[in-house]
N, C-alpha and C positions, 0 to 999 in steps of 0.2 A: 659416757666419757668421751670427750673430744679428742681428735687426733693430736691437736696442739698440746693439750694437757698431757697426753701420753708421751709425746716427744720431750716435753719439759722434764718429766720424771725420768725418762730414759737417759737423757743428757746428764742430769744431776748424778745419777747412779754411776754412769761411765766415767764422768769427769772426776768424781771422788776416787775411783779406782786408780786413774791415771795419776792424779796428784799425790796420792799416797805412795805410789810406786816411784814417782820422780824424786820425791823427798828421800826415798831409800837409795835409789841408784846414784844420784848426784853426790859429789863430795860435799861434806858439810862446810858451813861458813868458817868453821874453826880449823879446817884442814889447811895446812900451808901450801901455797901462799894464800893467806886468809882473804886479802883484798880481791884477789882474782876470783876465788870461789864464791865470795859474796856478790860480786858483780854478775857472775854466771847465774846464780840463784835469783838475783833481783829481777832479771828479765824473764826467766822461766816462770816465776811465780808472780808476775806483775799482772796477772789476769789473763783474759782471752777465753775463747770458746772451746779450745782443745778439739777443734773440728777434725783435724787429721787423725789423731788417735781414735776418736769416736768412729770415724768412717772405716778405720782398719778393723775395729771390733765389729762394727755392723756387717762388714763384708765377710768377716770370718763366721759370724753367726748365720748369715744367709746361706752358707754352704754346710751348716751343721756343727760349726765349731763353737768355742766359748771365748769370752773376753780374756780370760786368764792365759789362753794359748798364745796371744799376741801381745801381752802386756809389756815385755821388755822392748819389743819392736815399736810398739805404740809410744813408749817413753823416748826411744831413740829418734823417732821422726819429729817428736815435739822439740827435742833438743836441736835438731837441724833447723827446724822452723824458727825457733827463737834465735839461733845464731844469725840466720839470714835477716831477721828484723833488726837486730843490733847493727849489722853492717849496712843495711838499707838506710837506717836513720842517720848515719854519719854525715858530717859536713861535706865530705868528698862525694857523696852520692845524693840522697834526698834532703839532707839537712833538716830533719824534723826534730822539734822540741818536745813532742809528746807522743806517747805510744800507749794505748789502752788506758788513757786518762791520766797517765803518770809521766814525769820527765823521762826522756829517753836515757838509755844507758850512758852515753857519752856525756850527757848533761850532769849526771850524778858522779860518775867515776873518771871522767876525762877520756879523751879520744884514744890514747894509747891503751889504757886498760879496757876500754870497750872493744877494741880490735882484738886484744888477747882473749877477752871473755868470749867473743864469737868463735875464735879459733879453738878455745878450750871446749865449747859445747859441741862443735862439729867433730872434734877428735873423740870426745867422751861418748858420742853416739856410736861410733864405730867400735870403741872398746866394749861397749855393752852388747852390741850386735854380734861381736866375734867371741864373746866370753862363753866357753863351753859350760860353765858352771850354772848358767841361767837357762840353758837349752839342753838339759839332760836327756829329754825324751824326743828331741828333734833330730832327724837324720842330718848329717853334716852337709850333704849335697843341697838340701832344702835351705839350710842356714846360709850357705854360700850364694845361693840364688837370690835370696833376700838382700844380702850385703851388696851384691853386684847391682841389684835393682836400685837400692838406695843411692849408691855411688853414682850411677849413671843419671838418675833423676836430679841429683843435687849438683852435678858437675857442669862442665862447659857446654855440653849439648842438652842440658836441662835448665835447672833454676838459674845457675850463674850466667849461662849463655843468654837466657831471657833478660836478666838484669842488664847485661852489657848492651843488648840491642835496644832495650828500653832507654838507657842513657844516651846512646848514639841518636835515638830518634827525637829527643827533646827539641822542641822548636821546629821540627820538620813536618811536612805533610806526608803521611804514610798511607799506603793502601791497606785494604782489608787483610790480604795474606800476611803482610809484615805485622799488622796488629795482632793477628791470631797467633803468629810465631811467638811474639812477646808474651802474650797471655797464657798460651798453652805450655810455656816452659817456665816463666817467672813464677806463676802461681799454680798452673794445672799439673805440672810434672810431679810435684811432691804430693799433691792430692791423689793423682793417679797411682803413685807408688804406694800410698797408704792403702788404697783399696785392693790393688793387685797383690800386695804382700799379705793382706788380710785373707785373700782368696788362697794364696800359696800355703800359708801356715794353717788354714782351716781344712786343707786337703781337697781343694776344688778339683773337679775334673776339667778337661780342656774346654769344653763348651761353656761351663759355668765361669771359668776364668775369662774367656773372651767376652761374655756378656757383662761381667762386672767391670772389665776394662772399658767397654763402651760406655757404661754408666759413668765411670770415673772421668773419662774425657769430656763428656757432656757436662757433668756437675762441676768439674774444675774450671771450665771456661765460663759457665754460668756464674760461678762465685766471683770471678774477677770482674765480669760485666756488672754484677751487682755492686761491687766495691767501687767501680768507676762511677756508677749512678749516685751512690751514697756520698761520694766526694763532692757532689754538686748539691744534693738536696738535704743531706743530714746536718745536724748541728754538732758542735764539738763534743758535747756530752754523749751523744748517740754514737758518734764515730770513734771517739777516744784518741783522736789525734787532730792535727791542724786540718781545718776544713778548706777545700778549694785549692789545696797544694798542688794537685795534678794540673789544674787549669793554669796556675801561676807559673809553673815550670814548662808549660807547653808540652806536657806529656801526651803520647798517643793513647787515646782512650776511645771506647765505643761511643759514648755520647758526642764526643768531638767529631767522630767520623760519620755516625748514623743519626745523630740527634737523640734527645732523650727518649722519645717515643720509639724510635727505631732500635735503640739499645734495649729497652724494656721488651719489645716484641722478640728480639733475638734471644733474650734470657728465657722467655716463655717457650720458644721453640726448643731450646736446649733442655729445658725441664721435661717437655714431652719425649724427647729423645731418651733422656735418662729413665723415664717411666717405662718406655717401650723396651729398653734393654733388660728390664726386670720381669718381663712377661712370663718367663719360664719358672720364676721363683714364686713361691707362695707367701704365707704370712711371715715366714722367716726374714723376707726382705722388706717388711713394712718400715723398720727404722730407716732404711736407705731412701724409701719413697718419701717419708716425712721429712728427712733431711734435705732432699731436693726441693720440696715445697718451701721449707724454711730459707734455703739459700736464695731463692728467687723473690719470695714474698717480702723479705726484709728491705728490698729496694723500691717498694710501692707505697 
């Protein structure tokens, strides 16, 4: 049995858990205001790899926990991610027509509804995270720690800040520290939050948490580098959105700064760092190792 096949089965099982739970936790499309909730559900269920929820589950399992322990938080992080994509696609930002192979939210529902759908998803995530009824067996201080982690990772010093610097850098020549600032926040911050919260909710000790955070930092940056590469080498069907859009907008990317070969080499280096951070873990961390492989290999 190959590792690739094992990962495919693992992903399918975890994604099914997440999507069933998302359907349960999100307001139904019939709940007033119906158009708003329909728009929210449109983007959440438009496809996608559910990588952040899966990484959270894998981190929890690596320290002896179960997927069910993190399921509400896994849904919350996917809501935050979906909100960020809705806003990222807006004409005022990246102005993309397609996401995951489907028309972007504002193309279907209009810009105003898309903005509100994103706002609704972000708020719904924190409603879920703070709801004591879904965290009956979790100590309040641990729940508060996860809520704080999510808020910091999504806010002005995390994902939103990375998006701001990304927009400010369009058409500019940026150095490597600036590029890493953008990538580690715009994409990496939420991935790191997924992994660290999985460790917290799974009851990780201090050393396990530090090791998993090192993995998250490396894997999150590798993921964005791979996305930069795919924007150049993939076709629209593979990418699920407009190809070459980063290049057209003059965005700061690793291939633009280091060249395609240099970007691929940096992604490989980060994969090795991710692997090394898991040395103290046994077979329980095998899903995390396989996901690191997947993140990098998809850009070759």
